[in-house]
C-alpha positions as CSV (number, residue, x, y, z in Angstrom):
1,X,94.5,109.3,27.9
2,X,92.4,111.0,30.5
3,X,93.1,111.1,34.2
4,X,92.6,107.8,35.9
5,X,89.2,107.1,37.4
6,X,90.8,104.6,39.8
7,X,92.8,107.3,41.7
8,X,91.1,108.5,44.9
9,X,91.1,112.3,44.8
10,X,91.3,114.0,48.2
11,X,89.3,117.3,47.9
12,X,90.0,120.4,49.7
13,X,87.1,121.3,52.0
14,X,85.3,124.4,50.7
15,X,85.3,127.3,53.1
16,X,82.0,128.1,54.8
17,X,83.2,131.5,56.0
18,X,81.1,134.5,55.2
19,X,82.4,137.1,52.8
20,X,83.2,139.3,55.8
21,X,85.6,136.7,57.2
22,X,89.2,137.6,57.7
23,X,91.2,137.0,54.5
24,X,94.2,136.0,56.7
25,X,92.1,133.3,58.4
26,X,90.7,132.1,55.1
27,X,94.2,131.7,53.6
28,X,95.4,129.9,56.7
29,X,92.5,127.5,56.7
30,X,92.9,126.8,52.9
31,X,96.6,126.1,53.6
32,X,95.8,123.7,56.4
33,X,93.3,121.9,54.2
34,X,95.7,121.6,51.3
35,X,98.4,120.3,53.5
36,X,96.1,117.6,54.8
37,X,95.1,116.7,51.3
38,X,98.6,116.6,49.8
39,X,100.6,115.1,52.6
40,X,99.4,111.7,51.6
41,X,100.9,110.1,54.7
42,X,99.8,106.4,55.1
43,X,98.8,104.9,58.3
44,X,101.5,102.7,59.9
45,X,99.2,99.7,59.7
46,X,99.2,100.0,55.9
47,X,102.7,98.5,55.9
48,X,101.4,95.0,56.3
49,X,98.2,94.9,54.3
50,X,97.8,92.7,51.2
51,X,97.2,95.8,49.1
52,X,100.5,97.3,50.2
53,X,102.3,94.1,49.5
54,X,100.7,93.8,46.1
55,X,102.0,97.3,45.2
56,X,105.5,96.1,46.1
57,X,105.0,93.2,43.7
58,X,103.6,95.5,41.0
59,X,106.6,97.9,41.4
60,X,108.9,94.9,41.3
61,X,107.4,93.9,37.9
62,X,107.6,97.5,36.6
63,X,111.2,97.8,37.5
64,X,112.0,94.4,36.2
65,X,110.9,95.6,32.7
66,X,112.3,99.1,32.9
67,X,115.7,99.2,34.6
68,X,115.9,95.4,34.3
69,X,115.8,95.5,30.5
70,X,118.3,98.3,30.5
71,X,120.6,96.3,32.9
72,X,120.5,93.7,30.2
73,X,122.2,95.9,27.7
74,X,125.6,94.7,28.7
75,X,124.9,91.3,27.1
76,X,123.6,93.1,23.9
77,X,126.8,95.2,23.9
78,X,128.9,92.1,23.9
79,X,126.8,90.5,21.2
80,X,126.8,93.6,19.0
81,X,130.6,94.0,19.2
82,X,131.3,90.3,18.6
83,X,128.7,89.5,16.0
84,X,126.0,91.8,14.7
85,X,128.2,94.9,14.2
86,X,131.6,93.3,14.4
87,X,134.1,95.4,12.5
88,X,131.4,98.0,11.7
89,X,130.9,100.0,14.9
90,X,133.2,100.9,17.8
91,X,132.5,100.3,21.5
92,X,131.6,104.0,21.9
93,X,129.1,103.8,18.9
94,X,127.4,100.7,20.4
95,X,127.3,102.1,23.9
96,X,125.4,105.1,22.6
97,X,122.4,102.7,22.1
98,X,122.4,101.8,25.8
99,X,123.1,105.3,26.9
100,X,120.2,106.7,24.8
101,X,118.0,104.0,26.3
102,X,118.9,104.8,29.8
103,X,118.8,108.6,29.1
104,X,115.3,108.3,27.8
105,X,114.2,106.3,30.8
106,X,115.6,108.9,33.3
107,X,114.9,112.1,31.4
108,X,111.2,111.2,30.9
109,X,111.0,111.5,34.7
110,X,110.7,115.3,34.3
111,X,107.4,114.6,32.6
112,X,106.2,111.5,34.4
113,X,106.8,113.1,37.8
114,X,104.2,115.9,37.5
115,X,101.9,113.5,35.5
116,X,102.0,111.1,38.5
117,X,101.3,114.0,40.9
118,X,98.3,114.9,38.7
119,X,96.8,111.4,38.8
120,X,97.9,109.8,35.5
121,X,99.4,106.8,37.2
122,X,97.3,104.2,35.3
123,X,97.8,105.8,31.9
124,X,101.6,105.8,32.5
125,X,101.6,102.1,33.3
126,X,99.6,101.2,30.2
127,X,101.5,103.4,27.8
128,X,104.9,102.4,29.1
129,X,104.1,98.7,29.0
130,X,103.0,99.1,25.3
131,X,106.1,100.9,24.3
132,X,108.5,98.5,26.1
133,X,106.9,95.4,24.5
134,X,106.5,97.1,21.1
135,X,110.2,98.2,21.2
136,X,111.5,94.8,22.0
137,X,109.4,93.2,19.3
138,X,110.7,95.7,16.7
139,X,114.2,95.1,17.9
140,X,113.9,91.5,17.0
141,X,113.5,92.5,13.4
142,X,116.4,94.9,13.2
143,X,119.7,94.3,11.4
144,X,121.0,97.9,10.9
145,X,122.6,100.2,13.6
146,X,120.0,103.0,13.1
147,X,117.1,100.5,13.5
148,X,118.5,99.2,16.8
149,X,119.0,102.8,18.0
150,X,115.4,103.6,17.3
151,X,113.8,100.5,18.7
152,X,116.0,99.6,21.6
153,X,117.5,103.0,22.3
154,X,114.5,105.3,21.9
155,X,111.2,103.3,22.0
156,X,112.2,100.9,24.8
157,X,113.8,103.8,26.7
158,X,110.7,106.0,26.5
159,X,108.5,103.2,27.6
160,X,110.8,102.4,30.5
161,X,110.7,106.0,31.5
162,X,106.9,105.9,31.8
163,X,107.2,102.9,34.1
164,X,110.1,103.8,36.2
165,X,109.2,106.8,38.3
166,X,105.6,105.8,39.1
167,X,106.9,102.5,40.3
168,X,109.0,104.2,43.0
169,X,106.7,107.2,43.7
170,X,103.6,105.1,44.5
171,X,105.2,103.0,47.4
172,X,105.6,105.9,49.9
173,X,101.8,106.2,49.8
174,X,101.5,102.7,51.3
175,X,104.4,102.5,53.7
176,X,105.8,104.4,56.6
177,X,108.1,102.5,58.9
178,X,109.2,100.0,56.3
179,X,109.4,102.4,53.4
180,X,113.1,101.8,52.5
181,X,112.7,98.0,52.8
182,X,109.7,98.2,50.4
183,X,111.6,100.3,48.0
184,X,114.5,97.8,48.2
185,X,112.4,94.8,47.5
186,X,110.8,96.5,44.5
187,X,114.1,97.8,43.2
188,X,115.4,94.2,43.3
189,X,113.1,93.6,40.3
190,X,115.6,95.5,38.1
191,X,118.3,93.1,39.3
192,X,116.2,90.1,38.6
193,X,115.5,91.4,35.1
194,X,119.2,91.9,34.7
195,X,119.8,88.3,35.7
196,X,117.0,86.5,33.9
197,X,117.0,88.3,30.6
198,X,120.8,88.0,29.8
199,X,120.7,84.3,30.6
200,X,117.6,83.8,28.4
201,X,119.3,85.7,25.6
202,X,122.6,83.9,25.9
203,X,121.0,80.4,26.0
204,X,118.5,81.0,23.2
205,X,120.4,83.2,20.7
206,X,122.7,80.4,19.5
207,X,119.8,78.0,19.1
208,X,116.9,80.1,17.7
209,X,118.7,83.3,16.6
210,X,118.8,86.9,17.7
211,X,115.2,87.7,16.6
212,X,113.4,84.9,18.5
213,X,115.6,85.3,21.6
214,X,114.6,88.9,21.8
215,X,110.9,88.1,21.2
216,X,110.9,85.6,24.1
217,X,112.1,88.4,26.3
218,X,109.3,90.6,25.0
219,X,106.7,88.0,25.7
220,X,108.0,87.6,29.3
221,X,107.9,91.4,29.7
222,X,104.3,91.5,28.5
223,X,103.1,88.8,31.0
224,X,104.9,90.3,34.0
225,X,103.8,93.9,33.1
226,X,100.1,92.8,33.0
227,X,100.5,91.8,36.7
228,X,100.9,95.5,37.6
229,X,97.8,96.8,35.9
230,X,95.8,96.6,39.2
231,X,98.0,99.2,41.0
232,X,96.4,102.5,42.1
233,X,97.5,105.8,43.6
234,X,96.2,106.0,47.1
235,X,95.8,109.8,47.0
236,X,96.1,112.4,44.3
237,X,97.0,116.0,45.2
238,X,94.0,118.4,44.7
239,X,96.1,121.1,43.0
240,X,97.9,121.2,39.7
241,X,101.7,121.0,40.3
242,X,104.4,122.7,38.4
243,X,106.8,120.8,36.3
244,X,109.7,122.0,38.5
245,X,109.8,122.7,42.2
246,X,112.0,125.8,42.2
247,X,112.2,125.9,46.0
248,X,114.2,122.7,45.9
249,X,117.1,124.6,44.3
250,X,117.2,126.8,47.4
251,X,118.1,123.7,49.6
252,X,121.9,123.1,49.6
253,X,121.4,119.5,50.7
254,X,119.1,118.7,47.7
255,X,121.6,120.5,45.3
256,X,124.4,118.4,46.6
257,X,122.4,115.2,46.1
258,X,121.6,116.3,42.5
259,X,125.3,116.5,41.9
260,X,125.8,113.1,43.6
261,X,123.2,111.5,41.4
262,X,124.7,113.1,38.2
263,X,128.3,111.9,38.8
264,X,127.1,108.5,40.2
265,X,125.1,107.9,36.9
266,X,128.2,108.9,34.9
267,X,130.3,106.2,36.5
268,X,128.4,103.5,38.4
269,X,126.9,101.7,35.3
270,X,130.1,101.5,33.2
271,X,131.1,98.1,34.6
272,X,127.7,96.7,33.7
273,X,128.2,97.7,30.1
274,X,131.9,96.8,29.7
275,X,132.7,93.9,31.9
276,X,131.7,91.4,29.2
277,X,133.9,93.2,26.6
278,X,136.8,93.3,29.1
279,X,136.6,89.6,29.8
280,X,136.7,88.8,26.1
281,X,139.7,91.1,25.6
282,X,141.4,89.1,28.4
283,X,140.7,85.8,26.6
284,X,138.2,84.7,29.2
285,X,135.7,82.1,28.0
286,X,132.9,83.6,25.9
287,X,130.2,81.9,28.0
288,X,131.5,83.5,31.2
289,X,131.7,86.9,29.5
290,X,127.9,86.8,29.0
291,X,127.2,85.4,32.5
292,X,129.3,88.2,34.2
293,X,126.4,90.6,33.5
294,X,124.0,88.2,35.1
295,X,126.3,87.8,38.1
296,X,126.6,91.6,38.5
297,X,122.8,91.9,38.6
298,X,122.3,88.8,40.8
299,X,124.5,90.2,43.5
300,X,122.9,93.6,43.0
301,X,119.6,92.1,44.0
302,X,120.9,91.6,47.6
303,X,122.6,95.0,47.4
304,X,119.2,96.6,46.9
305,X,117.5,94.9,49.8
306,X,119.9,94.4,52.7
307,X,121.2,98.0,52.7
308,X,117.6,99.3,52.5
309,X,116.7,97.2,55.5
310,X,119.5,98.9,57.5
311,X,118.7,102.3,56.0
312,X,115.3,102.3,57.7
313,X,117.2,102.8,61.0
314,X,120.4,104.6,59.9
315,X,119.0,106.8,57.1
316,X,119.5,106.3,53.4
317,X,122.5,108.7,53.0
318,X,124.3,106.9,55.8
319,X,124.1,103.7,53.7
320,X,124.8,105.2,50.3
321,X,128.1,107.0,51.3
322,X,130.1,103.9,52.4
323,X,128.6,101.7,49.7
324,X,129.6,104.2,47.0
325,X,133.1,104.6,48.5
326,X,133.6,100.8,48.4
327,X,132.5,100.9,44.7
328,X,135.3,103.3,43.9
329,X,137.8,101.1,45.6
330,X,136.6,98.1,43.7
331,X,136.8,99.9,40.4
332,X,140.4,100.8,41.0
333,X,141.1,97.2,42.1
334,X,139.6,96.1,38.7
335,X,142.8,97.4,37.1
336,X,144.7,94.4,38.5
337,X,142.1,91.7,37.6
338,X,142.7,89.6,34.5
339,X,141.6,86.0,35.4
340,X,138.2,84.3,35.6
341,X,138.1,83.9,39.4
342,X,139.0,87.6,39.9
343,X,136.3,88.8,37.5
344,X,133.7,86.7,39.2
345,X,134.7,88.0,42.7
346,X,134.7,91.6,41.3
347,X,131.2,91.1,39.8
348,X,129.8,89.8,43.0
349,X,131.1,92.6,45.2
350,X,130.6,95.4,42.8
351,X,127.1,94.3,42.0
352,X,126.2,94.2,45.7
353,X,127.7,97.6,46.8
354,X,126.4,99.3,43.7
355,X,122.8,98.0,44.3
356,X,121.9,100.7,46.8
357,X,122.6,103.4,44.2
358,X,119.5,102.3,42.4
359,X,117.2,101.5,45.4
360,X,118.0,104.3,47.9
361,X,118.0,107.6,45.9
362,X,114.2,107.7,45.8
363,X,114.2,107.3,49.6
364,X,116.6,110.1,49.9
365,X,114.4,112.4,47.8
366,X,111.3,111.5,49.8
367,X,113.2,112.2,53.0
368,X,114.3,115.6,51.6
369,X,110.8,116.6,50.4
370,X,108.6,118.7,52.7
371,X,105.4,116.7,51.7
372,X,104.6,113.7,49.6
373,X,102.5,115.9,47.3
374,X,105.7,117.1,45.5
375,X,107.6,113.8,45.7
376,X,106.9,113.0,42.0
377,X,108.1,116.3,40.8
378,X,111.3,116.2,42.9
379,X,112.0,112.6,41.8
380,X,111.7,113.8,38.2
381,X,114.1,116.7,38.8
382,X,116.6,114.3,40.3
383,X,116.3,111.9,37.4
384,X,117.0,114.6,34.9
385,X,120.4,115.2,36.4
386,X,121.0,111.4,36.3
387,X,119.8,111.2,32.7
388,X,122.6,113.6,31.5
389,X,125.1,111.7,33.6
390,X,124.3,108.3,32.1
391,X,124.1,109.9,28.6
392,X,127.7,110.9,28.7
393,X,129.2,108.3,31.0
394,X,129.3,105.2,28.8
395,X,130.0,106.8,25.5
396,X,132.9,108.8,27.0
397,X,134.1,105.5,28.6
398,X,134.0,103.9,25.1
399,X,135.9,106.8,23.6
400,X,138.6,106.5,26.2
401,X,138.7,102.8,25.6
402,X,139.3,103.2,21.9
403,X,141.6,106.3,22.1
404,X,144.7,104.2,21.5
405,X,143.4,102.4,18.4
406,X,143.7,98.7,18.5
407,X,145.2,98.6,22.0
408,X,142.2,99.1,24.4
409,X,142.8,101.7,27.1
410,X,141.2,99.9,30.0
411,X,143.2,101.8,32.7
412,X,141.8,105.1,31.3
413,X,138.3,103.7,31.4
414,X,138.6,102.5,34.9
415,X,140.2,105.7,36.1
416,X,137.2,107.7,34.5
417,X,134.8,105.3,36.3
418,X,136.4,105.5,39.7
419,X,136.9,109.2,39.6
420,X,133.3,109.9,38.9
421,X,132.2,107.6,41.7
422,X,134.5,109.4,44.1
423,X,133.1,112.8,43.2
424,X,129.5,111.4,43.7
425,X,130.5,110.1,47.1
426,X,131.9,113.5,48.1
427,X,128.6,115.2,47.0
428,X,126.7,112.7,49.2
429,X,128.8,113.7,52.1
430,X,128.0,117.3,51.4
431,X,124.2,116.5,51.3
432,X,124.4,114.7,54.6
433,X,126.3,117.6,56.3
434,X,123.7,120.0,55.0
435,X,120.9,117.8,56.4
436,X,122.2,116.8,59.9
437,X,125.7,118.2,60.3
438,X,128.9,116.2,60.9
439,X,127.6,114.0,63.7
440,X,128.3,110.4,62.7
441,X,125.5,108.9,64.8
442,X,122.7,111.1,63.3
443,X,120.3,109.4,60.9
444,X,120.3,111.0,57.4
């Protein structure tokens, strides 16, 4: 598809200097003009306009049907292990479906970032919406492992990737003072999707079957995605951006954060995939096993809004570091939890404190970027590191879980999860020190 006609292109003013003008002055003037065009800084009054609020709603719908659908995979993992692929595929085999899905979502960011910077926002939304709905519809017809891998893992993953990065990259164009709060409200869409879709699947699947339960989810995704089709980029950089910003690798703080996002993606999502399987292994009621995924995502909704509200004052890294540290403590506490009450409490607290890992990284990347003109590219670079993290995290967890044969190695899985989250937290501390030093009262 061509570049979107809806995007407002900010031209660089042509130089009216004579041919005898100083080359140094001409270069300086061109640099100033380009900086004005690419900075894309919104006015502070934009924070409260209806157009800005609509873009929060649109991003909410996009995230509901990208990360929200991926957050639903925990209920599919439980269903596949208990029914569809019972006795045929291991936990590690099944988790590869969700990992490929999430990997495709995140890795596509390396392409969608520069495409966003070049003005293809509308094309990404339309193309991504088609792939998500088409993938869910074809999933409803699947009965073999390879079919599920292609439809749910690859097609839905690619479509989600086209939707995800534009949904977070467009909001900084409309917000200044309340940027983190806007991102948090939008990011809560992924939690709402992770609450609504598992409940729909769990309630409908026994009554109308796997196929129609999945089709209902696809129809809901179609309707909510159509609500985002009116979104527009506020400005489009006048120059063609590179796929990678090599200067970013010269910044120690940004490199530390790349490491933090990689190890965080390795560990932070494992409980979302395996809490249902764990509860069934502990003889918890099957109905609760399905609802634990919804509880995790419901509490994550608040974890993606409240910390972001505070982060507007304290800085995003200052919120992510303690929240990640608490997640590590909760994972190691998970080792001692066996009953229904304990699992519910764990799901509530872990969902809340893990929420900011989804909502705040884009804010950190924006804060570390010298101008908004390269935000899309840097977000894509960050997502690539996360893509490889989430690709290996859950399958390795599944392999650890099944390493002892019939006796599931849950302690090993939890140690793997908690250790990766601790490393991610340490990298965040390194990023913060590189940005503002050791002062505890400095915003970062």
